[in-house]
N, C-alpha and C positions, 0 to 999 in steps of 0.2 A: 156420889153426892146428889145427882139429879133426882133419883127416886125419893130420897129423904126430904129434899126441899119441896118436891111436888106434894108429898104426903103432909108436910107441915103447912104449906101455903097453897092449897088447891086452886085458888083464884089465879095463880101465876103459872099453872100447869102448861097451858098452851104455849106461852112465851118460853118457858124452860125447855119444853120438848123441841121447839123450833131451834133454840140454841144448840141443843144436843145433836140434832140432825145436821146443822151447819158444821159443827165440829167433826162429825162423822164424814161428811162430804169432803172437808178439808183434809182429813187423814187419808182418805182414798186418793184424792188428787195428789197429795204429797207422795204417796207410794208410787203413783204413776210417774211422777217426776223422777223418782229414784230409778225406776226401770228405764226411763228415757236416757238418763245420764250414765248409767252403769256401763253400757257398751262403748261409750265415748261421746263426744259432743254431738248433740242432735240439733238440727236447725231450728226446731220449735221450742227447745228447752227454756230459753230465757223469756219467750213470749208466754209460755205456760206458767212459769214461775211468777211473772209480773201479774198475770190475771189472778192467780191464787192469792197473792199478797193483797191485791186490791179487794178481792172478795172477802178476805178476812178483816180488813180494816173497818169496813162499814158496820158489820155486826158488833165488833168490839166497841166502836163508838156508841152505837145504839144501846148496848148493854150497860155501858158506864152511865149513860144518860137516863135510862129507864128502868131496866130490870134489876141491876145491882142495887140501886137505892131502895127499891121496893123490898128486896130480900133482906137488906140490912134493917129496914124499918119493921119488917114482920118477924124477924128472929133476933134473939139476944146474941151478944158477942160470944157467950159461952156455948150456945147451941151451934153457932156457925163453926166454931173451932172444934167441936166434937165431930 
């Protein structure tokens, strides 16, 4: 979805790529949490999980307030659903 939105709304490319990178970092950190948890309880598991959740909440709030409305304004509902 990101490449298509970037192509259709080039002015939002930097913000969209930042969101993509944040998602990637969250995926990597999530996989690290799985590795920590698999062998058994790890002393830092809950601290790492809390930090990951906190890191995700801020960009989600920013996206809802800024980027999401801009994408909705720039693209029709039909285009978004495709």
